C-alpha positions in Angstrom: 0.1 0.1 -0.1 2.6 2.4 0.6 5.3 1.1 -1.1 5.7 3.6 -3.6 7.3 6.0 -0.6 9.6 3.6 1.0 12.6 5.5 2.5 15.5 3.2 4.1 16.9 3.7 7.6 19.0 1.2 10.2 15.7 1.1 12.6 12.3 2.9 13.4 14.4 5.3 15.3 16.7 6.0 12.7 13.6 6.2 10.9 12.4 9.0 12.9 15.1 10.7 13.6 15.8 11.0 9.6 12.6 11.8 8.7 10.6 13.3 11.3 10.3 17.1 11.7 12.6 17.7 14.3 10.2 20.3 16.2 7.3 17.8 16.5 9.3 14.9 17.7 12.2 15.9 19.9 11.1 19.3 20.0 8.5 18.5 21.8 10.3 17.1 24.7 11.9 13.6 26.0 8.8 12.2 27.4 6.9 13.1 24.2 9.7 11.5 22.0 9.9 8.2 23.7 5.7 7.7 23.5 5.7 8.6 20.0 9.1 6.2 19.2 7.2 3.5 20.9 3.8 3.9 19.1 5.6 3.7 15.4 7.8 1.1 16.9 4.1 -0.9 17.8 2.5 -0.2 14.6 5.9 -1.5 12.8 5.7 -4.5 14.7 1.7 -4.9 14.1 1.8 -4.1 10.2 5.3 -5.1 9.2 6.2 -1.5 8.2 6.0 2.4 9.5 5.0 5.8 7.9 5.1 9.5 8.3 2.1 11.9 7.2 3.4 14.5 5.0 2.8 17.0 7.6 5.4 15.5 9.9 7.9 14.6 7.3 11.0 16.5 6.5 10.3 15.8 3.3 7.1 17.2 2.5 5.7 13.7 1.4 4.5 10.8 3.0 7.4 8.3 3.7 7.0 4.7 4.7 9.7 2.2 6.5 9.8 -1.2 5.9 12.8 -2.6 7.6 14.7 -3.3 5.1 17.8 -1.5 3.5 20.4 -2.1 0.6 23.6 -4.0 1.1 26.4 -1.7 2.8 23.1 0.9 3.6 25.0 4.0 5.7 23.3 7.3 6.8 25.8 9.1 4.5 24.9 6.8 1.4 21.4 7.3 1.3 20.9 10.9 2.3 17.2 12.5 3.2 16.2 14.2 0.2 14.2 16.9 1.1 11.1 18.5 -1.3 12.2 21.8 -2.9 10.3 24.2 -3.2 7.3 23.5 -0.5 7.3 26.6 1.6 5.5 29.4 0.8 7.3 32.6 -0.1 6.5 35.8 1.8 4.4 36.8 -1.1 1.9 33.9 -0.9 1.4 34.1 2.7 
């Protein structure tokens, strides 16, 4: 269902660190971040994948984690690609 949105990460925790907007994840405090991580880990265990909505994703798009990564995957080998042009210009606000 979300295969077209697949991104790579080392774990659910790494997935959130890489793709969740920082102010909506760890920016809300340590307790909130722990609860959010536990919720996403439970979703992954239950469904075999986890998603981050376009509202919460640093890419501006839905992203999905399926727990598999290419051989020799590292965080540097697959940098996060941000969607360009998704912020409104001052004149559009």
